[in-house]
Structure formats: C-alpha cells, structure tokens
MINU-517023 format. One record per residue (C-alpha): residue in one letter; x, y, z. Coordinates in steps of 0.1 Angstrom, whole numbers, padded with zeros to 4 digits, always signed. Example, Ala and Ser with C-alpha at 12.3 -4.5 7.8 and 13.67 -1.06 7.14 Angstrom:
REM MINU-517023
A+0123-0045+0078
S+0137-0011+0071
***
This chain:
REM MINU-517023
M-0003+0000-0001
R+0031+0022+0009
K+0045+0017-0026
A+0013+0025-0043
I+0008+0058-0024
F+0045+0066-0031
A+0040+0060-0065
F+0008+0080-0070
F+0025+0112-0054
A+0055+0107-0075
L+0035+0103-0103
T+0015+0137-0094
F+0045+0156-0088
F+0060+0146-0119
A+0029+0157-0137
A+0029+0187-0120
G+0070+0199-0128
W+0059+0190-0166
L+0031+0211-0165
H+0049+0239-0154
A+0078+0233-0180
Q+0050+0238-0204
E+0037+0268-0189
R+0074+0283-0191
A+0078+0270-0226
L+0041+0289-0237
G+0057+0323-0221
P+0043+0346-0198
W+0010+0352-0217
K-0024+0340-0206
Q-0044+0317-0232
H-0060+0338-0257
D-0043+0368-0244
M-0051+0400-0267
S-0020+0418-0258
R+0001+0389-0269
P+0026+0403-0297
R+0012+0394-0334
P+0034+0374-0356
P+0050+0395-0386
V+0028+0395-0419
V+0046+0376-0446
D+0034+0376-0482
P+0035+0338-0489
G+0044+0340-0524
W+0032+0312-0549
P+0049+0278-0562
S+0063+0268-0590
T+0049+0248-0619
Q+0071+0226-0647
D+0068+0256-0669
Q+0077+0286-0646
A+0095+0290-0611
G+0075+0302-0583
K+0079+0334-0561
P+0097+0330-0531
P+0080+0342-0496
S+0086+0380-0489
D+0111+0374-0458
A+0130+0349-0479
V+0167+0353-0490
V+0169+0347-0527
L+0198+0329-0534
F+0190+0321-0572
D+0162+0337-0591
G+0173+0326-0625
K+0194+0360-0636
D+0230+0352-0624
L+0254+0335-0602
S+0262+0368-0576
A+0252+0352-0546
W+0273+0320-0551
R+0310+0314-0550
A+0336+0286-0556
E+0345+0267-0527
D+0379+0285-0528
G+0357+0321-0525
G+0366+0325-0565
P+0339+0329-0593
A+0314+0303-0596
K+0318+0286-0629
W+0287+0272-0635
K+0263+0282-0666
V+0229+0303-0665
E+0207+0304-0691
N+0165+0301-0695
G+0162+0311-0658
Y+0182+0281-0643
M+0220+0273-0636
E+0237+0239-0645
V+0261+0224-0633
V+0295+0222-0655
P+0309+0192-0647
R+0347+0194-0635
S+0343+0232-0626
G+0338+0227-0591
S+0310+0228-0565
I+0296+0263-0558
R+0284+0276-0522
S+0262+0304-0514
L+0280+0336-0503
R+0257+0342-0475
A+0260+0318-0443
F+0233+0304-0424
G+0226+0283-0394
D+0190+0274-0388
C+0169+0277-0418
Q+0141+0266-0445
L+0158+0260-0478
H+0134+0258-0508
I+0154+0242-0539
E+0144+0230-0571
W+0165+0205-0595
A+0162+0188-0626
S+0182+0156-0637
P+0195+0156-0672
V+0177+0141-0701
P+0178+0119-0718
P+0193+0098-0688
T+0228+0083-0689
G+0246+0059-0665
S+0232+0040-0636
G+0231+0041-0600
Q+0254+0067-0586
G+0263+0080-0623
R+0229+0091-0629
G+0219+0127-0622
N+0241+0128-0592
S+0247+0164-0573
G+0239+0168-0536
V+0228+0201-0516
F+0248+0207-0483
L+0241+0225-0454
M+0268+0244-0437
M+0290+0228-0464
R+0287+0195-0448
Y+0254+0179-0443
E+0243+0164-0475
V+0210+0158-0490
Q+0214+0137-0519
I+0205+0149-0555
L+0204+0118-0577
D+0179+0105-0610
S+0160+0081-0589
Y+0134+0071-0611
D+0133+0038-0621
N+0172+0036-0612
D+0183+0013-0581
T+0210+0023-0559
Y+0222+0018-0524
P+0190+0032-0500
D+0210+0060-0482
G+0226+0074-0516
Q+0193+0078-0537
A+0174+0107-0541
A+0162+0127-0507
A+0184+0107-0488
V+0203+0123-0456
Y+0235+0109-0475
G+0251+0079-0458
Q+0225+0080-0428
Y+0186+0083-0439
P+0172+0065-0466
P+0141+0088-0477
L+0106+0072-0460
V+0092+0068-0497
N+0107+0076-0533
A+0089+0106-0547
S+0108+0111-0579
R+0098+0126-0609
R+0109+0116-0643
P+0145+0131-0657
G+0142+0163-0672
E+0111+0172-0647
W+0115+0199-0617
Q+0116+0184-0585
T+0112+0203-0551
Y+0130+0197-0516
D+0120+0218-0489
I+0143+0213-0460
I+0141+0223-0424
F+0175+0223-0411
H+0187+0230-0374
R+0223+0233-0368
P+0242+0212-0340
R+0251+0228-0309
F+0284+0222-0290
A+0295+0237-0258
E+0324+0260-0253
N+0346+0230-0247
G+0336+0214-0278
E+0315+0189-0267
L+0280+0182-0287
L+0251+0194-0268
K+0227+0185-0297
P+0229+0171-0330
A+0219+0185-0364
T+0185+0180-0378
I+0166+0176-0411
T+0129+0175-0420
L+0124+0172-0456
F+0096+0171-0485
H+0104+0161-0517
N+0078+0171-0543
G+0055+0181-0514
V+0061+0145-0497
L+0073+0141-0462
V+0105+0120-0466
Q+0126+0128-0436
D+0108+0136-0403
N+0132+0155-0382
V+0160+0128-0381
A+0191+0134-0359
L+0222+0132-0375
S+0251+0111-0369
G+0275+0138-0379
P+0288+0151-0413
T+0277+0130-0443
E+0306+0109-0457
W+0313+0086-0484
M+0321+0052-0470
I+0326+0060-0434
R+0308+0073-0403
G+0315+0112-0403
R+0319+0125-0364
Y+0308+0159-0352
T+0334+0186-0346
P+0329+0220-0335
H+0321+0246-0363
R+0308+0281-0368
D+0274+0290-0358
K+0265+0301-0397
L+0282+0286-0428
P+0269+0287-0465
I+0250+0261-0486
L+0270+0239-0510
L+0259+0226-0543
Q+0280+0196-0554
D+0296+0192-0588
H+0298+0155-0589
G+0300+0152-0628
N+0266+0154-0644
P+0249+0186-0658
V+0221+0190-0631
R+0202+0218-0634
F+0188+0244-0604
R+0161+0270-0601
N+0141+0291-0576
I+0165+0287-0548
W+0155+0306-0514
V+0162+0306-0477
R+0142+0319-0447
E+0165+0321-0419
L+0148+0305-0385
P+0151+0324-0352
D+0181+0311-0328
P+0176+0320-0293
S+0212+0317-0284
L+0223+0342-0307
P+0221+0379-0306
E+0191+0393-0323
N+0178+0356-0323
G+0203+0347-0351
L+0187+0370-0380
H+0219+0393-0384
P+0230+0386-0421
E+0263+0370-0419
I+0285+0364-0453
Y+0316+0336-0457
L+0349+0344-0466
G+0373+0316-0468
E+0406+0316-0454
K+0427+0336-0483
E+0398+0360-0489
L+0404+0368-0446
D+0441+0370-0450
R+0440+0410-0461
Y+0424+0418-0430
V+0450+0405-0406
G+0477+0425-0395
E+0482+0454-0370
Y+0462+0486-0369
Q+0477+0523-0358
P+0477+0545-0335
G+0468+0525-0306
R+0472+0487-0313
L+0444+0467-0325
L+0454+0432-0340
I+0434+0413-0365
L+0445+0377-0360
R+0431+0345-0383
E+0427+0311-0370
G+0414+0287-0399
D+0383+0305-0414
Q+0376+0325-0383
L+0390+0361-0377
F+0394+0375-0344
A+0401+0412-0328
Q+0426+0418-0301
L+0424+0450-0287
A+0446+0443-0257
E+0468+0417-0243
R+0438+0399-0231
V+0406+0413-0249
R+0401+0389-0277
F+0370+0380-0294
P+0360+0365-0327
I+0343+0388-0357
F+0321+0382-0385
A+0316+0395-0417
E+0285+0412-0428
S+0298+0424-0458
E+0337+0427-0475
T+0339+0458-0456
R+0315+0454-0422
F+0321+0432-0397
F+0307+0428-0362
A+0313+0410-0325
K+0286+0392-0311
S+0301+0387-0274
V+0307+0426-0273
D+0290+0456-0290
V+0320+0464-0314
Q+0318+0472-0353
F+0347+0475-0379
E+0345+0494-0413
F+0375+0483-0432
D+0387+0508-0458
L+0394+0488-0493
D+0416+0501-0521
S+0406+0496-0558
K+0427+0465-0558
G+0406+0454-0525
Q+0436+0457-0504
V+0427+0469-0469
R+0442+0503-0459
G+0427+0509-0427
V+0394+0504-0407
Q+0368+0525-0386
V+0360+0510-0352
R+0326+0518-0335
H+0319+0509-0300
S+0292+0523-0276
G+0287+0554-0299
H+0321+0562-0301
Q+0344+0557-0336
T+0382+0555-0341
E+0400+0557-0373
L+0430+0530-0374
G+0457+0526-0404
K+0470+0494-0413
A+0507+0492-0405
R+0530+0480-0435
***
C-alpha cells in the first residue's frame, strides 16, 4: 500500500513539474491573451509549375532567381563557374562545387532541381549532385526514377545515414522540389556536442525525412564525426560530374534564441585566403586582427580577444561585445585601414605595413 501511495505522489509531482515546464515554454501570456505580440505578416508568394518558377516568401533570402550567380562563389572563394541560361543554372562538370556567399544556421531551404535528359548512366552515376547544409550535411540529389542504388544514397536521402521514407522522384528532366527544415548542431564551449543537427525534408511535397538527428557530417563509406564549427556556414551545391540544373533557390532564416538578435543578423562567409587581407596590426593604438582557420579575431589588448564576423566585405561585427568594424579597401581590394565603432564612439586606424 505504501508503495502505491508513494508511486501516486511521485506521478503527481512529475505531472505538476511537466505542466509547469510547459507553461514556461508557452511564455508569460495567458491563453487567448489579446496583448500577446502578433506574428509578422509575410507574403507567402506562390508555388512553381513545371513551366515557371514560383515566387519566394517576402521574408526569404533569394540565392538564385534565374538571372546570375552573384550570390554564389567557388569553394575557394573565386567566381562560380556554372552556366546560367533560360532561368536556371547548370553544373559545368569538373568546374567544381559552388557555395553561397551568405552563411546560414537554422533555416528553411527551398531548392528546385532537374536531372539530365535523356538519362545516362546508372546508380550513383545518373543525375548525381547534392545540397550540403553548412557545407557538410548532405541531402542527396540523384535521378532515382527507375534507377536503383543503395537506399541511403538515393534522391532525398540524408547521404550515408537515412534513406527517404518513400521514393517521390519525378521523371528525368522534370523539375523537382526540396523543402528542407534544418537545425544546426549545438556545441559547448569545450567542443562537446550538446545537440545533433536535424533535418526535415519534403520531396515534391511529400514528407520523406521526419526530423531525423544526424550522427555527424555526411561522408562516403565512413561515419562522420561532429567537430565544433561556426554557428553559420554556407550552403554548398555539388559538382559530381553530371549537368544537373537548379532554379528558384531561397532560404528563410529561423530564429535562434541562443544567438544575438535571435541569430537573424546577416552574415557572409569569407574563406581563409579572403580573410588574410584583413590580418595585421592597425595604428594608432594597437588593434590586432588575427585569423585561425576560417575565423577572424580582434585583439584590442593583451587579454581582450574576440571573434568577428563578416556582414559584407567591408563590415564586420562581434557577437560577444558591442563593436563594429568598417574596413577601408583600395581599388585592388587591399585593406588600408579600419573604422572601429564602440558604444557610440568611432576611431580611425591605419593598417601598419
């Protein structure tokens, strides 16, 4: 009897704790509270047809609208070498993969693609490409219409990890859509993984990945392991040697409560070679700009050092402190100096030679 009473009270306390946690998650507002802030209004646009690309939502970041590759770079930061015609871009085999200039973390990604027609090859050699979130978590692109291959490598697979729930592929040459909900992994300050990346995917409107947790970066023939990386990184489209076409690519950044401004401050990604031009000492005073891998750091004094992030090729900002940097570039793109803004004050510094 005592055990039953103890179990009853334990269950009661558990239920009360769960309800209290739910109330905290719902925020301070009462149910149906008219003073609760209204969601922002967004024009949803309209969907694509086979003949015409649709219109993105009004709050989307458009990465390709059929006109040019201005939002894309080669992996090394140079010009993207794929071709653009008739409202789509097409892989130029062996020209290299391309990545977005803009960097993203949690996001909704819409991308449309079409495999070559007439189809050639079989298995992984037929209409192969891929879309990589943060340049390392791949959703496979493949002509999987009447084309057999290993299940975790077919169209809409999280490559090497999760086959799609169903094969929703269209015929070769027809436009297909991926709508991806991606949440980045979370890492502790010591590099420990706190939460894995997750992907939800609709292929041609059909749910094929249901909030799956990734075991790590997607790799071929090996199980990738998580290593700490930046909170925002580009989207990469793969050159796998097949002339796959893409159109109507857009992204909606999702609020990230762990980042300043809910993580919606725009960031671009500059590679190591591009970042090297900012590195050096700036005077008067002593500001050092340092690089470690693909990350710049500002050092204002011996023990005051923090990472800075690019909003454009001239504007950088810090997330941990209220400091902005406006770099002065000459006609050749070389850095001549920097304007530092902090708490309403501005300081002009020249780059030491």
